[in-house]
Residue, then its C-alpha position, 0 to 999 in steps of 0.5 A: r587917863t584912862n585905859s581903853i578897852p574894846l566894849s563887849l556885845v551884850e545880847p538883848e533879851f526882848e519880850c515876847p507877848m504873843p506865843p510863837l506862830r504854828p503854822a495850821v495843819y488842816e483847812p477851817n470847817m466853813a459852814d456851807l450856805p443852803m442853797p437859794a429856794l428857786d422852787r419858790l420863786n416863780l420866774d413866770n409871774c417876773f418876766a410876764p408882760k403886763e397884759t398877761k399879769l392883767n388876765q391873771l388878775t382879772n380871772k383872780y377877781a372875777g372868781e373871788g366872788g367877795d365883797g364889792n367895794d372891798a375886792l374892788e379897791r384891792y383889784v384897782k390897788e394890785a392893778g394900778s401897781i401893774l401898770l403904774g409901778n407903784s403899789h402904795a397909791s390907792g385905788k382913788k389915786v390909781l382910777s385919777v391918773l389912768l383917766e388923765k392920761i386917757q383923756h389926754s391921750r384922747n385930745t392930743r390923739t396919741t397912743l397911750h404909753l405904759p408905763i405912767e410916772q410914779v404915783y405919789 
């Protein structure tokens, strides 16, 4: 027979790998972002109708007086990007699509609607 005595409570000792949490006294200093450069953004170009953009483009190249073929190619590409919405098409492809649409509208006697689908 053994004597039964009550067991005593042993307090556990836990290891603390992190230091105790202390709340911050000051708010963190966050770097302020610079204001957007809206003074360089021309909103007239963003919201101008296509006719106005084409007029500006024509005036730009009419007053340029550069070499003929290269300036004409750039003019047709930029006009194509305005009308067709594709800036990657060659000048020949832009003219081809525009002439097809004009011929189709003449054959069906309908109004030519722009923008024309994307040219790839």
